[in-house]
N, C-alpha and C positions, 0 to 999 in steps of 0.2 A: 734633566732628561725625563725624570719621573713626572714632572708637571707638564712639560711641553709635548712630548711624543704622543701620549694617549689622546690628548685633546686634538693634536694634529691629525691623528687617524680619523677621528670623527669628522673634522672639518674638511679633510680631503674628500670623503665620501659625499658630504653635503654639496660640494662643488661639482662632483660627477653627476649627481642627481639634477642639479640646477641646469647643466649644460647639455646633457645627453640627448634631449629631445631634438636639438639642432641637427644631430646626425641621424637619428632614427625616424625623424618626421616623415620621410618618404614612405617608410614601412607602415606607419600609423595611418597616413592619408590613404594609401592603397588598400589596406585591410578594412578600415572603418569608414572610408569615404568622407573624410573631414574637409570642410571648407577652411579658408584662412582664418575666419573669425572663430570657428570651432576649435581649430588647432591652437590659436592664441589663448582661448579660454581654458582649454585643457592644460596647456603648459603653465599658464599663469596661476592656476589653482595652487600650485606650490607656493607662490608669493603671497596669495591671499591668506592661506592658513598660517603660513610663517608669520605674517604681520599680525594676525589675530591673536597669536600667543605671546607677543612681545611683552605686554604689561604683566601677565602672569609669570613669564620667565624672569623678568626683572625682580619681582617679589621673591621668587624661588631662589634666585642666585644670591640675593642678600639675606635670605632666611635659612635655607638649608645647604647652601654652598654650591659651587659649580660642578663638583664631582657627581653628586647624586642627581642633580638636575639634568645634566647632559646624558648620563648613562641611562636613566629611565626613559627619556624622550627618544633616544636612539632606538630603543626597542620598538617604539611606535613607527619610526621610519622603516625599520626592517620589515615590519608587518605590512606597511604600505607598499613596499617594493614587491612583496610576495603577492599581494592582491592585484597590483598592476600587471604582474606577469601572467595572472590567470584570468584577466578580464575578457569577457565575451562581448562587451559593448562599451559605448562611451561612458555610461554610468559607472562601470567598474574601473575604467581608466581614471575618471575624475576622483573617485573615492580613493584609489591607490595613490594618485598624485597628491591629493589633499593630505593624506596621512603622512606621506613623505615630508611635505612642507612642515607639518606640525612637529615631526620627529627631529628635524635638523634645525629647529628654530633657535636652539641655544648654542649652536656650534661655535660661532665666533664670540658671542657675548660671554659664554662661560669661560672661554679662553682669556678674554680681556679681564674678567673678574678674577680669575686665578692669577694673572700677572700682577694685578694691583695688590694681591695678598702676598705674593712671594718675591716680587722684584721692586727695586726703587722706582719711583714714578718717572724719573728722567729717562729710564730705559724703556718706558711704555711704547713710544712710537716705533722703536726698533723691534721690540718683541712682537708688537702687533703686525708690523711689516713682515716678519718671518712667518707668522701664522698665515697671513694672507698669501705669502709665497707658496705655502703648502696648498692653499686653495687653488692657486694657479696651476699647480701640478695636477690637481683634480680636474681642472678645466681641460688641460692638455690630454689627460687620460680619456676624456670623453670625446676625443676627435679621432685621429688616425688609429690609436689603439682599439677604440670601440669599433671603428670601421673594419679593422683587421679581425677582431673577435667575431664580427657578424659573418665572416666567411666560414666559421665553424659552428656557431650557435645562432639561433634567431634572436630577435629582440626579447622574446619571453625568457629564453634561457639566460640571456644577459642579466635580466632583472632578478632572476632567481639567484644568480651568483652575487649580485649586489646585496640582496637580502641577507644572505649568509655572512658576507663581509661586514654588514652593519651590526648584526648581532655580536660578532666577534669584537668590533670596536667598542660596543657598549660594555662588554665584559672587561675589556682592557682598561677602560676608564674607571669603572667601579672598583676593580680589584687592585689596581696599581697606583693610582694617584693618592698621594698622602693628604691627610687632613691638616689644616692650619688651626692649631689650638687657639681658642680665644677669638675666632673670627665670626662667631655667631652674634647677631645683634640682640640687644636686650629689649628692643621695641616690641610692642604688641602689633598684631596684624593691622589694627586700625591706624596706628602710628605709621606703619609702612605705607599704607594707602595715602596718608597725608603727605608723606615724603614724595611719593610718585606725583601727586597733584602739584607739589612744590616745584618739581622739575619742570612740569609743563607750564607753570606760571612764571618760570624764570626768563627774564629778557635775554640772558646769555644763551640759553638753550635755543630760543627762536631766532636770535641773530645768526647763529651758526646753522640751525636746521633748515631754515627756509632758503639759505643760500647753497646748500650742498645736497639736499635730498633729491632734487631733480637729476643732478649729475649722476649720483650713484644708482638711483632706481632705473633710469633710462638706460644706463650703461649695462646693467645686469639683464634687463629685459631683452635688449637687442642681442647681446652676446649669447644669451641662453636660448634664443630661438631664431630671430629674424635675420641674423648675419648669414646663416646658411641659405635660406631662400633668396636673399639678395644676390648672393654669389651665383646662384643658378639662373635667376630670372633677369638680372641686370648685367652681370659680368659674363653670363653664358658658359659657366664652367660645368664640367662633369662631376660625378659623385666623388671620385678619388681626389680630384683637384680641390673640390670644396672641403673635403676632410683635411687636406694639406693646409689650405688657407686658415681653417679653423684652428689647426695645430699652431700655426704661426701666431694667430691671435691669442691663443692660450699661453704660448711662450712669452709674448709681449706682456700679457697680463701678469704672469708670474714674476717677470723681471721688474715690472712697474711696482708691484706691491713691495718687493724687497728694496727697490731703489728709493722710493719716496720716504719710507720710514727711516732708512739709514741716512738719507740726505737731510731730513728734518732734524734728526738727532745731532748730526755733525754741525749743521749751520747754527743750531741753537747755542752751541758753544762759542759762536762768533757774534752772537746778538741778533741773529736773523730768526724771526718767529716762524713756527710751523704754519701759521695763518698766511704769511707772505708766500711761503712755498706753495701752499694750496691755491692761492689766487693766481700765481704765475702759471702753474701747470694747467689750471682750469681754462685760462685764456688760450693756451695752445690747443687744448682739447676742443674748444669751440671752433677753432680754425679747421681742425681735422673734420669735424662734423659738417662744416660748410662745404668742404670738398665732396663729401658723400651726398649732400643735398643736390649738387649739380651732376650727380651720376658719373663720377670718374671711374668708369669700368676698367680702363686701361691701367689705373693706379690701384687696383683692388688690393694687392699685397701690401704696399707701404701704407695705404690708408687704414687697413684693418690692424696692422701692427701699431700704428699711431693711436687708433681707438683703444686698443688694449693697454698700451703703455701709459698714455696720459690720462685715460679714463679712470685708472686706479688711484689717482692722486686724491680723489674724494674720500678715500679711506682714512686720510689724516684727520678727518673730522672727529672720529671716535677717540683718538688719542687727545686731541685738543679739548674735547668735551670732558673726558675723564679727569683732566687736570683742573677743571673748573668746579668740581664737586667733591665733597668728602668721600673717602673710600667706602664708607658705609652706604653711600648712595650711588656708587659707581655702576652697579649692575642695573639699577633703575634708570640712570641717566643714559647709558649706552643703548639699552633696549628701547627707551623712549624714542631715540633717534632712529633705531633700526625699524621700529614700527612704521614710521613715516617713509623710510626708504623702501621697505618691501610693499607697502600699500601703493606707493608710486610705481614700483616695478610691476605689480599686478595690473594696475590701471593702464600703464603704457604698453605692456605686452599685449593685452587684450585690445586696447585702442588702436595700436599699430595694425593689428589684423583687421579690425573693423574698417579702417581707412583703405588699406590695400585691397580689401575684398571688393571694393567698388571699381577696381581696375583689372578685371580678368583678361587674360591673354587668350587668343584663339587657339594657340598651341598648348594650352595648359599653363599653370602658373599665373603670374600677374605681371602687369606692365610696369616699366621703369617709372612712369609718371606717378603711379600710386606710391611707390617707395619714396620718390622725391618729395611728394606732398607730406607723407608721414614723417620723414626725417626733418622736413622744414618746420612742421608744427612743433616738434620736440626741440628743435634748435631755438626757436623763439622763446619757448618756456624756459629753457636753460639760460638763455641770455638774460632774461629778467632776473633769474636767481643769482646770476653772476654780478649784476649791478647791485643787487641788495647786499651781497657779500662784500663788495668793494666799498660801498658807502659805510658799512658798519664795521670795517676792519679794526678801527681804533677804539671801538666802544667796549 
């Protein structure tokens, strides 16, 4: 509990920050006059700065440990939330969002690093799944609960509350998580950089990364922003109905994170690899996306539940990767993958908005054709990644 709960608190908040713009986007568009491309850029700034810090985070995790790394960075996230709440223009929003992305950059990776130090490696998929389950709770909290909270406070007040909660989470991690004696590497900083380069030169890394990065990055970018506008513009739902559908998406995400980690751990005892589970789930996830491409507005609820449940299977990649590198390199290996995932999330969230922006609707919002094109482009990219993963599954 001393290892899991404090890190879970920080990761919970990171998912709230990641998803909350899908609910408050109408307020931001109304107050600041944002276009789809501008809204995509603003929200994706979280992913860009998150990705930019992954290599330094990997070095910090392996050098000073997950407790100090995550606690200090969360202070940055709390500061970003405070700045976001006081923004008077787009520049202030971008700065706040960027600082939030920097501050939560070690949320999951610090947890995985702590698990490799404190738990047997065979428990890693299940422990990672439980942490991602907490992230799913954060995603849920950024839907209907946020919509309900906005009846009492505006979006600025909401972010002030989040800033305080983030400072509390940082203190909890720093003051309560125990230190693992003897877990500090004896490497010099130069040797650590060489280790990082070694990860990126590893064929094992690229065999897994190229096949799963698109799935994870695109899943996060759509769930964090574009699922909400799709429900308004394509499915024709009102604000409360959108919040409910996003809640269902969050519940499915939460259940998926818990399910895939537990399933992989159970099937491993019967000789079924986590890679096989990942490939099977990814195939079903592609089918779900194909339904969205063809604009199945009447199937909005089951489609987005499927998006959340099967889309989370990509998280198995982190556990698979951790088991293919020494514990001393585990922080750098997982953050190397996370760098690619969040860079993809940034590019796809912004790119999605750039595509949709060319299809404005006369009544406001955007036409269904624009969403279909955007989802179609990302489907093709992910299908190519899936083929790469299948071809290399035995290597």
